[in-house]
C-alpha positions, -999 to +999 in steps of 0.1 A: -245-448-482-277-466-482-259-497-469-245-478-439-280-467-430-294-501-432-266-513-409-275-488-383-313-497-386-304-535-384-292-529-348-326-514-337-343-544-355-324-565-331-333-542-301-297-531-297-284-496-295-258-490-321-225-473-309-197-462-333-175-492-326-205-517-334-214-498-366-178-497-377-172-534-372-204-545-389-200-522-420-163-532-425-173-570-423-200-564-449-176-545-471-149-572-467-175-599-475-185-580-508-150-577-519-141-612-513-171-621-535-160-599-563-123-612-560-135-647-562-154-638-595-121-626-610-126-589-605-096-566-599-105-542-571-091-515-549-094-525-512-118-502-493-101-485-463-117-463-438-110-454-402-134-454-375-132-416-372-136-411-409-168-433-408-181-412-379-177-380-401-198-398-429-224-410-403-228-373-393-231-361-428-258-385-434-278-368-406-273-391-377-265-379-342-256-400-310-284-389-287-313-401-267-334-429-283-370-419-287-394-449-283-427-427-285-423-429-323-430-467-322-459-462-298-476-437-320-477-462-350-500-484-331-532-489-350-556-481-319-536-449-311-536-438-347-574-444-349-579-422-318-555-396-334-577-395-364-609-390-345-594-362-324-581-344-356-615-348-373-634-332-342-608-302-345-612-300-383-651-302-381-652-275-356-628-252-375-648-256-407-682-250-391-702-219-395-699-211-358-668-227-345-666-232-308-636-217-287-611-245-278-597-243-243-566-266-236-561-277-198-534-293-181-517-299-149-479-295-144-454-294-114-425-273-103-398-283-079-387-250-065-352-264-059-348-276-096-321-262-117-313-263-154-279-280-162-273-259-192-264-222-197-240-199-216-205-205-200-170-198-213-157-228-231-121-226-221-116-207-189-080-197-180-081-198-143-104-215-116-115-179-107-128-173-142-146-206-142-163-197-109-179-166-125-200-190-147-210-214-118-240-211-094-231-188-066-250-210-041-244-246-052-268-259-024-303-252-023-330-259+003-356-286-005-389-271-007-422-290-014-433-298-049-458-274-064-487-285-085-502-261-110-533-264-129-546-240-156-562-234-189-562-213-219-568-207-257-564-183-284-579-156-261-552-162-235-554-180-201-589-185-188-593-158-158-596-169-122-590-206-127-553-211-120-547-234-089-515-237-071-509-260-040-479-275-025-474-314-019-455-325+011-422-343+005-436-374+021-463-376-007-442-366-036-443-394-063-424-400-094-455-392-116-469-360-104-504-371-115-506-393-085-503-360-065-535-348-080-566-365-065-601-367-081-619-347-055-595-316-058-596-318-095-634-319-097-635-287-076-612-270-100-630-285-130-664-270-119-649-236-115-631-238-148-666-247-166-682-218-149-654-193-159-654-207-194-693-203-198-690-168-183-662-155-206-664-175-237-699-193-239-701-229-250-665-242-256-646-273-265-624-282-234-593-304-243-580-328-216-555-356-214-558-391-202-548-387-166-566-412-144-587-386-126-600-374-159-618-406-165-635-413-131-669-430-139-698-412-122-714-448-120-719-472-089-693-497-081-698-534-072-695-523-036-721-497-038-753-499-019-784-515-035-803-483-031-774-463-048-775-487-079-813-484-082-813-446-080-785-443-107-804-470-130-836-448-125-817-417-139-797-433-166-815-464-180-830-457-214-867-458-220-864-489-242-851-508-212-871-492-186-892-522-183-862-541-169-861-519-138-886-533-116-896-520-080-864-521-057-883-547-034-886-572-063-850-569-073-817-586-061-784-568-059-769-590-087-796-581-110-791-545-103-753-549-108-758-566-143-777-538-154-753-513-141-727-531-159-747-533-192-751-496-194-714-488-184-701-510-211-717-489-240-716-455-223-688-435-208-704-419-176-674-398-168-678-372-143-659-346-159-680-350-191-713-348-173-703-318-154-691-299-185-723-307-203-742-288-175-724-257-188-729-265-225-692-274-228-679-305-247-649-325-235-624-338-261-597-361-248-561-360-263-550-392-279-529-414-259-490-404-259-499-373-279-493-346-254-477-325-279-512-319-295-517-295-265-499-267-282-511-241-257-498-257-227-467-265-244-459-227-242-473-227-208-445-252-198-419-225-206-428-210-173-412-239-155-378-230-170-381-196-154-381-212-118-346-227-126-320-214-102-346-199-076-342-210-041-372-229-025-401-207-021-412-198+015-448-190+005-461-211-024-491-188-029-467-160-040-463-176-075-486-158-100-488-160-136-499-131-156-508-126-192-505-089-192-479-072-215-454-047-202-458-025-232-486-017-258-475-044-283-503-065-292-482-098-293-505-121-277-520-132-311-484-136-325-478-164-298-512-181-299-518-182-336-490-209-344-505-231-318-538-235-337-540-268-355-528-271-390-555-296-398-560-299-437-573-326-460-538-333-473-523-338-438-549-364-430-554-398-447-570-431-436-535-449-435-516-422-417-524-392-395-496-369-390-490-333-377-458-318-392-439-294-367-405-280-365-383-294-337-349-283-324-320-307-313-322-290-279-357-300-266-353-272-240-348-245-267-379-223-273-391-218-308-385-182-320-423-175-320-424-184-284-394-163-275-414-131-284-441-138-256-442-112-228-461-136-205-440-142-174-441-159-140-435-133-113-426-139-076-447-110-061-430-094-031-451-100+000 
């Protein structure tokens, strides 16, 4: 059976997606070649026979399934990404083991198309009539096309951060394939300032986790097109004392000289606007490693709210969408939901050669794990 596994892997090594027919043909050719060699050596053998469908059963018994190919696994093996993942996990590990660990707040932006519908649901497998089949189909097959809705929120082990959720629609003419392009730097910074204020007020100094969206890494530094005075003012605020002698009076310096000094500082420091804004409130920004969005465990659960929108018609008033963390009963189930999202970072999970977080996944990527299904957080459409 190891040979069959090697046959399947050989197709991927050649950048070819293996089909059953391809695997069967290659496997039988290899078996015949081996049998011919043994016969030429004078061995008496029983010829191997196997149908394509029998081989399919064997392939499934080995744990293979014909499904979408995941390229992310290859990307995550890159040395630079593994190194950033190591740094990220080290920060989280040190915080957890410190005498006074900081609260960790996860943030993210997501989107909802109000007209979106899921393609899966519980239906009768063999309806006897068209009328019976119609009972398990959408009553209104056509839905009006509403605007895309952008949602920005943050939360941690204590629940969602109060008074920070921001929801706004995007006109159809501005909708792009990547929803990150519908979030501009100015609107994000306004939300970011409010988030830091609320975090400081409710939790004190915290670690705020963000991803690698372009507007998260806007440099608060002059550009080559900036005015000479702007470059000089920025250098006065940021140039270290050891290099202060390089900054002469503005009248004695030319624009290219100022730009060279700016570039020199930018090359060794990240003057990100979000980082500097967070420091004003005593918060520390930590960025997720590239292609590691699943490390944002908290928002992974928040993403479940999107599925609750499936099947709804376009929303006339986008401001009617509200997310609440209040339970409908007295059960203290919030901790049951959040606790599993805390990072399982231990010494035996981290090594210099390989960094990995082990998590359970189901074959259906849309299926929520059991501990998520107990959550009583809901997305409500308030009656107006």
